[in-house]
C-alpha positions as CSV (number, residue, x, y, z in Angstrom):
1,G,14.8,4.4,-1.3
2,S,16.5,3.0,1.7
3,P,15.2,4.1,5.1
4,C,18.8,4.2,6.3
5,M,20.3,7.6,7.1
6,T,23.9,8.8,7.1
7,I,25.3,11.9,8.8
8,A,27.0,14.1,6.3
9,A,30.0,16.1,7.4
10,S,28.8,19.7,7.6
11,S,29.1,22.8,9.7
12,N,26.6,24.0,12.2
13,P,24.0,22.5,12.5
14,P,24.9,19.0,11.3
15,E,22.8,17.9,8.3
16,V,21.2,14.5,8.1
17,A,21.5,13.2,4.6
18,Y,18.7,11.1,3.1
19,P,18.1,9.6,-0.4
20,A,17.8,12.2,-3.1
21,S,14.2,11.3,-3.8
22,W,13.2,12.3,-0.3
23,Y,13.8,16.0,-1.1
24,D,11.4,18.3,-3.1
25,G,12.2,20.4,-6.1
26,E,13.5,23.2,-3.8
27,G,15.9,20.9,-2.0
28,R,13.7,20.7,1.1
29,L,13.4,17.4,3.0
30,M,9.9,15.9,2.8
31,L,9.1,15.0,6.4
32,K,6.6,12.3,5.5
33,N,9.5,10.1,4.5
34,L,10.5,9.8,8.1
35,T,9.5,7.5,11.0
36,L,8.8,9.2,14.3
37,E,12.3,8.2,15.5
38,Q,13.9,9.7,12.4
39,L,11.9,12.8,12.6
40,S,12.8,13.3,16.3
41,D,16.5,12.8,15.4
42,W,16.2,15.3,12.5
43,V,14.7,18.2,14.5
44,V,17.6,17.9,16.9
45,A,20.3,17.7,14.1
46,A,18.8,20.1,11.5
47,L,17.0,22.6,13.7
48,G,18.7,22.3,17.1
49,E,15.2,21.7,18.6
50,P,14.3,19.2,21.4
51,R,13.3,15.7,20.4
52,S,9.7,16.4,21.6
53,R,9.3,18.8,18.7
54,G,9.4,15.7,16.5
55,M,6.2,14.3,18.1
56,Q,4.5,17.7,17.8
57,L,5.2,17.8,14.0
58,W,4.3,14.1,13.7
59,R,0.9,14.7,15.3
60,A,0.3,17.8,13.0
61,L,1.1,15.6,9.9
62,Y,-1.0,12.6,10.8
63,H,-3.0,12.7,14.0
64,S,-4.9,16.0,14.1
65,W,-7.4,16.7,11.4
66,P,-7.0,18.3,8.9
67,L,-3.7,16.5,8.4
68,L,-1.7,19.7,7.8
69,E,0.7,20.4,4.9
70,D,1.2,24.0,5.9
71,L,1.8,25.0,9.6
72,R,1.0,28.7,9.2
73,P,-2.7,28.2,10.3
74,T,-1.4,26.9,13.6
75,I,0.6,30.0,14.5
76,G,-0.7,31.4,17.8
77,T,-3.2,28.5,18.4
78,P,-3.1,26.2,21.4
79,N,-0.6,23.4,20.7
80,G,0.4,25.4,17.6
81,F,3.8,26.6,16.4
82,S,5.5,30.0,16.6
83,A,6.0,32.1,13.5
84,A,9.8,32.0,13.9
85,F,9.7,28.2,14.0
86,V,7.4,27.8,11.0
87,D,9.7,30.2,9.0
88,R,12.8,28.2,9.9
89,L,11.2,24.8,9.2
90,T,9.7,25.9,5.9
91,R,13.2,26.9,4.6
92,V,14.6,23.4,5.0
93,A,11.6,21.0,5.1
94,S,8.2,20.3,3.4
95,L,5.1,18.7,4.8
96,G,3.9,17.8,1.3
97,G,3.7,14.3,0.0
98,G,5.3,14.6,-3.4
99,M,2.1,14.1,-5.4
100,E,-1.0,15.9,-6.4
101,V,-4.5,14.7,-7.4
102,A,-4.8,15.0,-11.2
103,G,-8.3,13.6,-11.4
104,V,-11.0,11.7,-9.6
105,S,-13.4,9.2,-11.3
106,T,-16.3,7.5,-9.6
107,A,-17.8,4.1,-10.8
108,P,-21.5,3.2,-10.4
109,D,-20.7,1.1,-7.4
110,G,-19.2,4.0,-5.5
111,T,-15.6,3.0,-6.1
112,Q,-13.5,6.2,-6.5
113,K,-10.2,6.3,-8.3
114,L,-7.7,9.1,-7.6
115,A,-5.1,9.7,-10.3
116,C,-2.1,10.9,-8.3
117,R,0.6,12.8,-10.3
118,L,4.1,12.6,-8.8
119,T,5.8,16.0,-8.3
120,T,9.2,14.8,-7.1
121,G,11.6,11.9,-7.5
122,P,12.7,9.8,-10.4
123,A,9.2,9.3,-11.8
124,A,8.0,13.0,-11.5
125,G,5.2,13.8,-13.9
126,M,4.0,10.2,-14.0
127,E,0.8,9.0,-12.3
128,V,-0.2,6.2,-10.0
129,E,-3.6,5.1,-8.8
130,C,-5.1,5.2,-5.4
131,V,-8.6,3.7,-5.1
132,L,-11.3,4.1,-2.5
133,I,-13.5,1.0,-2.3
134,P,-16.8,1.1,-0.3
135,M,-17.1,-2.0,1.9
136,P,-20.4,-3.8,2.6
137,G,-21.8,-3.8,6.0
138,S,-24.2,-2.0,8.3
139,K,-21.9,1.0,8.8
140,P,-20.4,2.8,5.8
141,R,-16.6,2.4,5.6
142,M,-13.9,2.4,2.9
143,T,-10.8,0.4,2.1
144,V,-8.1,2.3,0.3
145,C,-5.9,0.5,-2.3
146,I,-2.5,2.2,-2.8
147,S,0.4,1.9,-5.1
148,S,4.1,1.3,-4.2
149,Q,5.8,1.8,-7.6
150,V,5.2,3.4,-11.0
151,G,4.7,0.4,-13.2
152,C,6.1,-2.9,-12.1
153,A,9.0,-5.2,-13.0
154,Q,7.2,-8.5,-12.3
155,N,5.6,-8.9,-15.8
156,C,2.6,-10.9,-14.6
157,Q,0.9,-11.8,-17.9
158,F,-2.7,-10.9,-17.0
159,C,-1.9,-7.6,-15.3
160,F,-2.2,-4.3,-17.1
161,T,0.5,-2.6,-14.9
162,G,2.9,-5.5,-15.6
163,R,3.0,-4.6,-19.3
164,M,4.5,-1.2,-18.4
165,G,7.7,-2.4,-16.8
166,L,9.1,-0.6,-13.8
167,L,9.2,3.2,-14.4
168,G,10.1,4.4,-10.9
169,Q,10.0,3.7,-7.1
170,L,7.8,5.7,-4.8
171,S,9.3,7.3,-1.7
172,P,7.8,6.6,1.7
173,A,6.1,10.0,1.5
174,Q,4.5,9.3,-1.8
175,I,3.0,6.0,-0.4
176,V,1.8,7.6,2.8
177,Q,0.4,10.6,0.9
178,Q,-2.0,8.3,-1.0
179,V,-3.7,7.4,2.3
180,V,-3.8,11.1,3.4
181,L,-5.4,12.0,0.1
182,A,-7.9,9.1,0.4
183,K,-8.9,10.3,3.9
184,R,-9.5,13.8,2.5
185,Q,-11.5,12.4,-0.4
186,A,-13.7,10.6,2.1
187,R,-14.7,14.0,3.5
188,P,-17.6,16.0,2.1
189,G,-16.3,17.9,-0.9
190,G,-13.4,15.4,-1.3
191,V,-9.9,16.5,-2.3
192,A,-11.2,19.4,-4.4
193,K,-11.9,21.3,-1.2
194,P,-9.1,22.5,1.0
195,P,-8.9,20.6,4.3
196,D,-11.3,22.2,6.8
197,P,-11.2,21.4,10.5
198,S,-15.0,21.9,10.7
199,S,-16.0,19.7,7.7
200,G,-18.6,17.1,8.5
201,P,-18.2,13.4,9.2
202,E,-16.1,11.4,6.9
203,V,-16.8,7.9,5.7
204,P,-14.1,6.2,7.8
205,V,-11.2,4.7,5.9
206,T,-10.6,1.5,8.0
207,N,-8.3,-0.6,5.8
208,V,-5.2,-0.1,3.6
209,V,-4.2,-2.6,1.0
210,F,-1.0,-2.4,-1.0
211,M,-2.6,-3.8,-4.1
212,G,-2.4,-0.9,-6.6
213,M,0.5,-0.4,-9.0
214,G,3.8,-2.2,-8.3
215,E,5.2,-5.1,-6.3
216,P,5.5,-3.7,-2.7
217,L,8.4,-6.0,-1.6
218,H,10.4,-4.8,-4.6
219,N,10.3,-1.4,-2.9
220,A,10.6,-2.9,0.6
221,G,12.5,-0.1,2.3
222,S,9.9,2.6,1.4
223,V,7.0,0.2,2.2
224,A,8.4,-0.6,5.6
225,V,8.6,3.1,6.5
226,A,5.1,3.8,5.2
227,V,3.7,0.8,7.1
228,E,5.3,2.2,10.3
229,V,3.6,5.6,9.7
230,L,0.3,4.0,8.9
231,T,0.2,1.8,12.0
232,H,1.8,4.1,14.6
233,P,-0.8,4.9,17.3
234,Q,0.2,8.6,17.1
235,G,0.5,8.4,13.3
236,L,-2.3,7.5,11.0
237,G,-3.3,4.9,13.6
238,F,-4.5,1.9,11.6
239,P,-4.4,-1.4,13.4
240,A,-1.6,-3.5,11.9
241,S,-4.1,-6.2,11.0
242,R,-6.0,-3.7,8.8
243,V,-2.9,-2.9,6.7
244,C,-2.2,-5.6,4.1
245,V,0.9,-5.8,1.9
246,S,0.6,-7.9,-1.2
247,T,3.4,-9.8,-2.9
248,V,3.7,-12.1,-6.0
249,G,6.1,-14.2,-3.9
250,L,9.5,-12.6,-3.4
251,V,10.4,-15.2,-0.8
252,P,13.4,-13.7,1.0
253,E,11.8,-10.2,1.1
254,M,8.5,-11.9,2.3
255,R,10.3,-13.6,5.2
256,A,12.1,-10.3,6.2
257,F,8.8,-8.4,6.1
258,A,6.9,-11.0,8.2
259,A,9.8,-10.9,10.7
260,R,9.7,-7.1,11.2
261,S,6.1,-6.1,10.7
262,R,2.8,-7.1,12.2
263,A,1.0,-5.9,9.1
264,A,-1.0,-8.5,7.2
265,L,0.5,-10.3,4.2
266,A,-1.3,-11.3,0.9
267,V,0.4,-13.6,-1.6
268,S,-0.7,-13.6,-5.3
269,L,-0.6,-17.3,-6.2
270,H,-2.8,-17.5,-9.4
271,A,-1.7,-21.0,-10.4
272,T,-1.2,-24.5,-8.9
273,T,1.6,-25.9,-11.1
274,D,5.0,-24.4,-11.8
275,E,4.4,-24.8,-15.6
276,V,1.4,-22.4,-15.5
277,R,2.8,-20.1,-12.8
278,N,6.2,-19.7,-14.6
279,W,4.1,-18.3,-17.5
280,L,1.6,-16.2,-15.5
281,V,3.9,-15.0,-12.7
282,P,7.5,-15.1,-14.0
283,I,9.0,-14.6,-10.5
284,N,8.0,-18.3,-10.1
285,R,11.1,-19.2,-12.1
286,R,13.2,-17.8,-9.3
287,H,11.0,-18.8,-6.4
288,P,9.0,-21.8,-7.5
289,L,5.8,-23.0,-5.8
290,R,7.6,-25.5,-3.5
291,E,9.8,-22.8,-2.1
292,L,7.0,-20.3,-1.8
293,V,4.6,-22.7,-0.1
294,A,7.3,-24.0,2.3
295,A,7.9,-20.4,3.4
296,L,4.2,-19.9,4.0
297,E,4.0,-23.2,6.0
298,E,6.8,-21.9,8.2
299,L,5.5,-18.3,8.6
300,F,1.8,-19.2,8.9
301,P,1.6,-22.8,10.2
302,A,-2.0,-24.2,10.1
303,E,-1.6,-25.8,13.5
304,A,-0.9,-22.4,15.2
305,Q,-3.2,-21.5,18.1
306,R,-6.2,-19.3,17.3
307,A,-4.1,-16.1,17.9
308,G,-1.7,-17.0,15.1
309,R,-1.5,-14.8,12.0
310,H,-3.0,-15.9,8.7
311,V,-2.0,-15.1,5.1
312,L,-4.4,-14.0,2.4
313,V,-3.9,-16.1,-0.7
314,Q,-5.1,-14.3,-3.9
315,Y,-6.1,-16.3,-7.0
316,V,-7.5,-14.6,-10.1
317,L,-9.7,-17.0,-12.0
318,L,-8.8,-17.1,-15.8
319,R,-11.0,-19.1,-18.1
320,G,-9.4,-22.3,-19.3
321,V,-6.0,-21.4,-17.7
322,N,-6.3,-22.0,-14.0
323,D,-10.0,-22.5,-13.2
324,G,-10.5,-26.2,-13.6
325,E,-11.6,-28.5,-10.8
326,A,-8.2,-30.2,-10.9
327,D,-6.7,-26.7,-10.1
328,A,-9.1,-26.3,-7.2
329,Y,-8.0,-29.7,-5.7
330,R,-4.3,-28.9,-6.2
331,L,-4.8,-25.5,-4.6
332,A,-6.4,-27.1,-1.5
333,D,-3.4,-29.6,-1.4
334,L,-0.8,-26.8,-1.7
335,L,-2.4,-24.9,1.2
336,A,-3.2,-27.8,3.5
337,R,-0.6,-26.8,6.0
338,V,-0.9,-23.0,5.7
339,R,-3.1,-20.9,8.0
340,C,-4.8,-18.9,5.2
341,K,-7.9,-17.3,3.7
342,V,-8.3,-17.8,-0.1
343,N,-9.6,-14.8,-2.0
344,L,-10.9,-15.8,-5.4
345,I,-11.0,-12.8,-7.7
346,G,-12.9,-12.3,-10.9
347,F,-10.7,-11.1,-13.8
348,N,-11.3,-7.6,-15.0
349,P,-10.5,-7.6,-18.7
350,H,-8.4,-4.7,-20.2
351,P,-7.9,-3.7,-23.8
352,G,-5.4,-6.1,-25.5
353,T,-5.5,-8.9,-23.0
354,R,-5.6,-12.5,-24.1
355,F,-7.4,-13.7,-21.0
356,A,-11.1,-13.9,-20.2
357,P,-12.9,-14.2,-16.8
358,S,-14.1,-17.6,-15.7
359,G,-17.8,-18.4,-16.3
360,E,-20.2,-18.6,-13.4
361,R,-20.4,-22.4,-13.5
362,A,-16.6,-22.9,-13.4
363,T,-16.3,-20.3,-10.6
364,Q,-18.9,-21.9,-8.4
365,A,-17.4,-25.4,-9.0
366,F,-14.0,-24.1,-8.0
367,L,-15.4,-22.5,-4.9
368,A,-17.3,-25.7,-4.0
369,V,-14.2,-27.8,-4.1
370,L,-12.2,-25.5,-1.8
371,R,-15.1,-25.3,0.7
372,Q,-15.5,-29.1,0.6
373,R,-11.8,-29.4,1.4
374,G,-12.1,-27.1,4.4
375,C,-10.6,-23.9,3.0
376,V,-11.8,-20.5,4.3
377,V,-12.6,-18.9,0.9
378,M,-14.1,-15.6,-0.3
379,L,-15.2,-14.7,-3.8
380,R,-14.5,-11.1,-4.9
381,A,-16.0,-9.6,-8.0
382,S,-13.7,-7.1,-9.7
383,R,-14.6,-3.6,-8.4
384,G,-15.3,-0.5,-10.3
385,G,-16.4,-1.8,-13.7
386,E,-15.0,-0.9,-17.1
387,E,-13.5,2.6,-16.3
388,M,-11.6,1.2,-13.3
389,A,-9.6,-1.6,-15.0
390,A,-6.4,-1.6,-13.1
């Protein structure tokens, strides 16, 4: 949905009209679809309240644990809301996120997958995945991997989601809600327990990656609103560098995103020739490697001073398809003028796939070529094992 708003002609008070998918089944506006600026406008237009009421609601949604979805517990508390206000708000607006947790599965390595069933919008009743991934290091912390669409239109050949086609766009609220649910899951008792202000320390969720279902830049309006909520200091408060939006290479949308957001960008490359990439990642037929790499050189120039941004280049190693030493040399050549980190990813086979993961020898040889050529490169095993194939 577009983050634009239009003022509909209406009697007192004037209503602010948003996309239909931003309303719940009872016709109430879901406030998690709004930026702070939009929320402040809305409380004036819809409730006749001062703009400062927008910030008070925003902090209740995102900043003060337990990330409320019902204001009634705040009635009569310091910084809380009056019963009359809560009653008026509840008639026209919802603090929910348009989804519920249908199930949680935990892999042996501690990765937790939340199956999130959508309750509103064009894809109501369908599920998306949100995955909590434990990160290595001295202090326990988690990265949450979230979805931006139900299914995906990009048809990448090795991707399980790509075989579904696009079934529906997520609203900004449904994207933000995945992070709210992940933060709850990271608390003792997880999402199964109601939010409790006194519950013990959480394992901090420090990073958000848009690498679940869907192509984020094919839902760029919703993703832009969600990123603003995630990175606003009074919102969920993630540093922009710790929120990463991934794309298969929608070049115009990628340029627009880089211009308006400080969030990190990841590009799924997966091949070093147009012939192979046209097959693996069909969007390459519209935006071939030369166009994609030229945009990366412009947005993330290698000669930028140390403070310059870098792009994360993702490359899934597929046995006999894109994992030869010639591919590694071509990859280094393609990225020679791009400030980047290369993330080599082990393929996670799913039922019915024609692809297989690279062997250890081929993987290490590929890695060695990139390092010899001066690339900053990481090797990532697929996380979560068999039951987590995404």
